[in-house]
N, C-alpha and C positions, 0 to 999 in steps of 0.2 A: 662406810660399809653398812649394809642394811641390818636393822636390829633383829629381823626375824629369821636370819640364817641359823640353821641348826648346826652346832659344832660337834665334832667328834673329838674325843679326848684320849690321851695316852695315860692318864691317871685318874683317880677317883675325883679329884677336886678341880680338874680342868686347868692345871698349870701349863701343860704343854699341849696346845691345840693348834689346828690348822686355821681356825677362823676366830672371829670375835665371840666372846661369851658375855652374858649379862654383866659380869664384873667389869669388863672393859669399857662399858658405856655408863658406868656409875660416875657421878659428878667429880669425885676425887681423882679417878683415873683420867677422865677427859681433861681435867685441869693440868695434867702433866704434858699434854701435847704441845709442842712448840708452835708458835703462831707466825714465825718468820724464819728465814734462812739464817739470820744472825743467831738465833737460839738453837738451830738444828745442829746436832752433833753427828759427825761421821758422814760416810758416803761422799767424800770431798769432791771426787771427779764428777759425780752425778749432779751434786749441788751447783758446782761451778758452771757446768753445761747449761743447767736450767736458769741460773741467774743471768747468764749471757743472753740466752734466748728470750727471756722476759724483758730484759733491758732493751734489746734490739727491737722487739715487737712494740714496746711502748714508744720508742723513738720514731718508728714508722707508722705509729697509730694503727697497728694491725693486730689480728689475733695470732696466738701461738700455733705452731704446727701440732698435729695430734701426737700424743705421747704414749709410749708403751713402757711400763715398768715391770720388770721381771725379777723374781727372787723368792726365797723361802718366806713363809708366813712370819709376820711380826717385825719386819725390818724397816717399816716406815713408809710403805707405798701409799696408804691412805693419808697419813700425815702430810706427805709431800703434796698430795692433791689439794689438801686444805690450804697449805702454804701458798701454792701457785694461785689459787683463787683469791687469797688475801692479797698477794703481791700484785695481781692484775686488777684487783678491786672489782671482781666479777662474782656472780652468784655461782654456788657449787651445788650441783644436783647429783646425788649419790644413789646407786643401785648396784645390783650384782647379776652375774650371768644367769644363775638359776631362777632369779625372780622374773626374768623376761621370757615368759613361757610362750607368748604369742606375739605376732607381729604388731597387733594393736597396742600391746603394752609399750613397745618401743616407740611406735609412731606417736602415741599420746605424749610421751616425754619430749621427743624431738621437736614436735610442733609448738611446744611451749617454751623452748629455749630462746633466750635473747641473744643479741650480738655479743660475742666474746664469752658467753657463759661457759663454765667448765662442767662437762658431763663425765662423771667418774663411774666406770663399770669395774667392780671387783670380780675376780674369777671370770674374766672375759672369755677364757677358753671353754667355759661351760654354757655359752649361749647356744641355743638350738640352731641348727643349720638354717632352717627356714626363716628365723628371725635375723640371723647374721646377714642374709641376702639384702635386707633393708638397709644395713649399715654401709654397704659399698657406695651407692650413689650419695648417701647422706654425708659420708666422710669426704668423698672426692668432689662432688658437684654441689653439695649442700642442697639436695633436693630429694624428694620421695615420689615414686611413681605409684599412683593408685590405678587399679583396674576395676572398671564398673561393668556390671552385667556379665553375661557368659556367651560363649559361642559366637555366632555371627554378629551379635549385638554388642560384643565386648568393645570397650574403648578405654583409652589410657588418659590420665590427667597427671601432670607433673606439678607437685606442690613445692614451692621454694621455701627453704629453711633459712633462718638466720645463721650467720657464720659462727658456729660454736667450736669449742675445743674438746675433743674426746681424749680422756686419759683412761687407758686400760691397764689393769693390774692382773698379773697371772703368776702362778707358781709353776706352771707347766707350759712354757712357751712353745714346746714342740707340738702341742696339741692344737695350736692356732693354725688355721688354714693360711696358705700362702697369700691369697688375695686380701685377707684381712690384715695380716702382718705387714704386707708391703705398703699399706696405706698410712702407716704411722711414720711421721717425719723424724721423730726423736725416739730412740730405743736405748734404754739404759737398764743395766743389770745391777741390782743391789746385792751386796755381799755381807757375810756375817761381820759383826763388829769385833774389834780387838778388846782385850780385857781392859786396857787403859781407857778406851772410849766409853766402855760400860761403867767404869768407876766414876767418870764425870757425870754420866746420865743418872746413876744411882744417887750420887751426892745431891744433884739438882732435885731429883724426885723426893729425897729425904727432907730437903729444906722446905719444899712445898707442903709436905706432910707434917712439918714441924717435928720431925723425928731426929734424935741425936744418933749419929752413926760414926763409929771410929774408922780410921784409915784402913786398918786391917779388916774390919767388918765389911767395908765397901769392896775391898779387894777380894775377899772370900766369896762374897755374893756375886761379884762379877765373874769369877771363875766358874761358877755353877749356873750361869744364866744362858748357856748355849749360844753365846754370841748374838743374842736377840734382845733388844730393848723391851719389847712387850713382855717377855718372860721375866726379865729383870724387875720390871715394875710389879708384876704379879707376885714374884717371890718376895719383894720388899714388903708387900702388904702382909704376907704370911709371917715373915720374920719380925715385922713391927708388932704384930699381935703377940707373938711368942715372947718378945723382949719386954713388952709392957707387963706381962704377967710374971715372967720368970727372972728378968734382970733389970728391974726398976726403970724400964723404958728405953735404956740405951742399947743400941744394936752393936754388938761386939763380934769378934771372930768366933768366939765360943757359942754365942747365942745363934749365930747364923748356922754353924755346924749342927747344933742341936735341933734347931727348927727344921732344917732341910732333911735331916736324918728321919724325922717323923714323916716327911713328905715322900720319902723314898728316893731322894735325889742325892747322888754321890758327889765326890769331890770334883769330877769333870763335868757335872751337870747331867749325867745319864739318869734316866728314869727307869722304873721297873720294866716298862715295855721295851726300852732300849736294850736292857740287859737280857730280857727274854728273847729278843730278836737275835742277838749275838749267840746266846746259848743254844737256840734252835739250830742255827747253822752248824755250830760245833758238835752238839750232842746227837742230833738227828741226821745230819748230812756230812759228818766227818770234816767239818770246816769249809765245805763247799768245793766247787761251785754248785749253786742251787738257784732255781728260778724264784722270782718274787711271789708268784702264785702259790708255789709249794710252801713257802714260808708263811704266807698269809693263811693258808688252809690249816697249817699246823698250829698257828697261834690263835686261830679263829678270829682274825681281825680283817677289816676291809683292806684290799690292796692299796687303795688311794690313801688310807691312813698311814701306811708304812712308807709309801713313796713321797707323800707331801710332808709328813711330820717327822718320821723317824730317820729315814735315810739321809736327808741332806746334812744333818749335823754329824752323823756317824761317818759319812764319806769325807766331810771336811776335817774331822779329827783323825782320819786314817784308820778307823776301827774296822771298816768294811771296804772291800774292793769290789767294784762293779766291772765284770768282764763280759766278753761276748757269750760265755757259757753260763753266766749267772753271778750270784753274789758269793764272795769268799770272806771269811774272817781273817783279819791280818794278825801278825805277831803281836802288835800292840794290843789288840782285843784280848788275846790269850793272856798277855801279861796283866792287863787291867783286871780281868776276872780271876786271875790267879789259877789259870787252868794250864796244865802242861800239855803242849802240843804232842800229838801222836806222831811217832816216827814212821 
């Protein structure tokens, strides 16, 4: 994921964001990234599919099919692309949809790819339409068509590319055009992690950080990590700092609770923005249904922030229901916020 992407945040310190923040590319966080599928935890079906595809491609001495990874932010799409490049022993070139502003930006990258190189585009749904047009022949025929001159003097030249592998990552697969989506041979959706899987990830990260964490501490942290490894690692850094100052360096259940209370994260992992989102539906719109644009306007937040960052976890937890008429707060949301439903 490119370093220059601007992230939006649902809290002051950027714990729950849609994209990478500078903290995510710090050396200690980067060191947490698995380097092979043997170290990768979770997403078992996706990992098994990719392992088989990689092994088959190696046996035939061919490149992989193009791969599309879909899922909420922080579930490992970028990490998987790094692992694929490592397993295939090929170079990895990373960019993002918003960074490809002009066709020349994309052409410059494509013409420098070698045989079997992995080209990873994060937020691929945000590629401008005019740039996307260049991807169609590149993905299908491994060629780019150049147009020289204009009018009656116009002529076309086809430039042959090396057989590369495109890996696209998106949080909004519905925004991809059909021609682009249909050109991917492998399409996998990443889901939120279970608490048990996050406990394993947290323990591994704590060991790399040389941080002592109790079983109950890891469990409590996992419960508040929104089913997302990236958030679990960010929270672990916050908790590690707090524990070093307040509890002699050992991360316990009590230190996790105290540290995350300061961050505004409750027992289910809901942030202040999550709770404001639900309260807006309940207080201003009588529990819903209400359109996402109305909620965004009331909260003075970007619609994309709510759709990409806030809603996926609330929907997964059953706090919010998405209907044809709009969003509704569920009974579980009323109970969690200790609000009595109106009869």
